[in-house]
C-alpha positions in Angstrom: 54.5 -31.7 51.9 52.2 -30.4 49.7 51.9 -27.5 47.7 48.5 -26.0 47.6 47.3 -25.1 44.5 46.4 -21.6 43.1 42.4 -21.4 43.3 41.5 -21.1 39.3 39.3 -17.7 38.8 36.1 -18.1 39.1 34.2 -16.5 35.7 31.0 -15.7 35.5 28.8 -12.1 35.9 28.0 -9.7 39.1 25.0 -9.2 39.8 25.4 -5.5 38.7 26.5 -6.1 35.4 23.3 -8.6 35.4 21.0 -5.3 36.5 23.0 -3.1 34.0 21.8 -5.6 31.1 17.9 -5.8 32.6 18.0 -2.3 32.8 19.0 -1.7 29.1 16.8 -4.4 27.9 14.1 -3.2 30.1 14.7 0.9 28.3 14.2 -1.3 24.9 10.9 -2.5 25.1 9.6 0.5 26.8 11.0 2.0 23.7 9.6 -0.6 21.2 6.4 -0.9 22.5 4.8 2.5 21.4 6.4 2.0 17.5 4.9 -1.6 17.6 1.1 -0.2 18.1 1.7 2.6 15.2 2.9 -0.3 12.9 0.2 -2.3 14.0 -2.5 0.4 13.6 -0.7 1.2 10.2 -1.3 -2.5 9.1 -5.1 -2.3 9.9 -5.8 0.3 8.2 -3.4 -0.5 5.3 -4.8 -4.3 5.1 -8.8 -3.1 5.1 -8.3 -0.6 2.2 -6.5 -2.8 0.1 -9.4 -5.5 1.2 -12.2 -3.0 0.3 -10.3 -2.0 -3.7 -9.7 -6.4 -3.9 -13.4 -6.5 -3.1 -14.5 -3.5 -6.1 -12.4 -6.0 -8.3 -14.4 -9.1 -7.7 -17.6 -7.4 -7.8 -16.3 -5.8 -11.1 -15.5 -9.3 -12.2 -18.8 -11.1 -11.4 -21.0 -8.1 -13.3 -18.8 -8.7 -16.5 -18.3 -12.7 -15.9 -22.5 -12.9 -15.3 -23.3 -10.0 -17.7 -25.5 -8.5 -15.2 -25.3 -5.6 -13.2 -24.4 -5.6 -9.8 -23.9 -4.2 -6.0 -21.5 -3.5 -3.3 -23.4 -2.0 -0.1 -21.2 0.3 1.9 -22.4 1.3 5.1 -20.0 3.8 6.9 -19.8 4.8 10.9 -21.4 3.8 13.1 -22.2 0.9 11.3 -18.4 0.3 9.7 -19.2 -2.7 6.9 -19.6 -3.8 3.2 -21.3 -6.2 1.4 -22.2 -7.7 -1.7 -23.8 -11.2 -3.9 -21.2 -13.2 -4.7 -21.2 -15.1 -8.1 -22.8 -18.2 -6.3 -25.5 -15.8 -5.0 -24.6 -15.8 -1.1 -24.5 -12.7 0.7 -21.2 -11.5 1.7 -20.6 -9.3 4.6 -16.6 -7.6 5.7 -17.1 -6.1 8.7 -14.3 -3.2 9.4 -11.0 -4.7 12.4 -11.2 -2.8 15.4 -10.4 0.6 15.7 -10.6 1.0 11.7 -13.3 2.8 10.1 -15.6 3.9 6.9 -14.9 7.4 7.2 -16.4 8.8 4.3 -18.0 7.5 1.0 -18.9 9.2 -1.9 -21.0 8.5 -4.7 -21.6 10.4 -7.8 -23.6 14.1 -7.7 -27.4 13.1 -7.6 -26.7 9.9 -5.6 -27.2 9.2 -2.2 -24.8 8.5 0.4 -26.4 4.9 1.0 -26.8 4.0 -2.8 -24.7 1.2 -3.3 -22.0 0.9 -5.9 -23.1 -0.3 -9.7 -21.2 -2.2 -11.9 -22.7 -2.6 -15.3 -22.6 -5.7 -17.5 -19.6 -4.3 -19.4 -17.8 -3.7 -15.4 -17.7 0.5 -15.6 -19.5 2.0 -12.9 -23.8 2.8 -13.7 -23.7 6.7 -13.8 -19.8 6.9 -15.2 -18.3 8.5 -12.2 -15.6 8.0 -9.8 -16.1 7.0 -6.4 -14.1 7.5 -3.2 -13.9 5.7 0.1 -12.0 6.5 3.2 -10.1 4.6 5.6 -9.1 6.0 9.0 -7.6 4.4 12.0 -5.8 6.0 15.3 -2.5 4.5 15.2 -1.2 6.9 18.1 -2.2 9.3 20.3 -3.1 12.0 18.6 -1.9 10.4 14.9 -4.4 9.2 12.4 -3.9 7.2 9.3 -6.1 7.5 6.2 -6.3 5.3 3.1 -8.7 6.1 0.5 -9.8 3.7 -2.5 -11.1 5.0 -6.0 -13.2 3.6 -8.7 -12.6 4.9 -11.7 -15.6 5.8 -14.5 -14.6 2.5 -15.6 -14.5 0.0 -12.8 -10.7 0.2 -12.0 -10.1 0.5 -8.1 -6.8 1.6 -6.0 -5.7 2.0 -3.0 -3.4 4.7 -1.4 -2.5 6.4 1.8 -3.2 9.8 2.2 -2.5 11.3 5.4 -4.2 12.4 8.2 -7.2 13.6 7.1 
């Protein structure tokens, strides 16, 4: 006579448990996508402002090392680029990334907004007055992030987030 062995209990997940897990994952993804979009937009405008500040430092360094005046041409909206001539005489042009605009560019009084930023051979700004360039990006529906790059009369630049215009 053979004894029947009790069946081992089957382990696993039920369909209901699996559906609950999938629903939780879907909810997490739905909530995180807008946050990721804001973070990416914010990173774009921050990187553009920081790159511009680095470019200003490079143009200033070229003026000092070559002991000659150098220029940085800034073209705000709609063109949205800036350019300079490097130490080897090559023209370098930087276009803003998608979604980032150069919203304003202010030079000292008495100069036109189409005039370039000019550095003297000693590294100071020609005209001896601070310049200001603003970068904006729409990072979410109705939310704009603004960064400003200021260059003082000595030619030293800094980038800072200033919020909404």
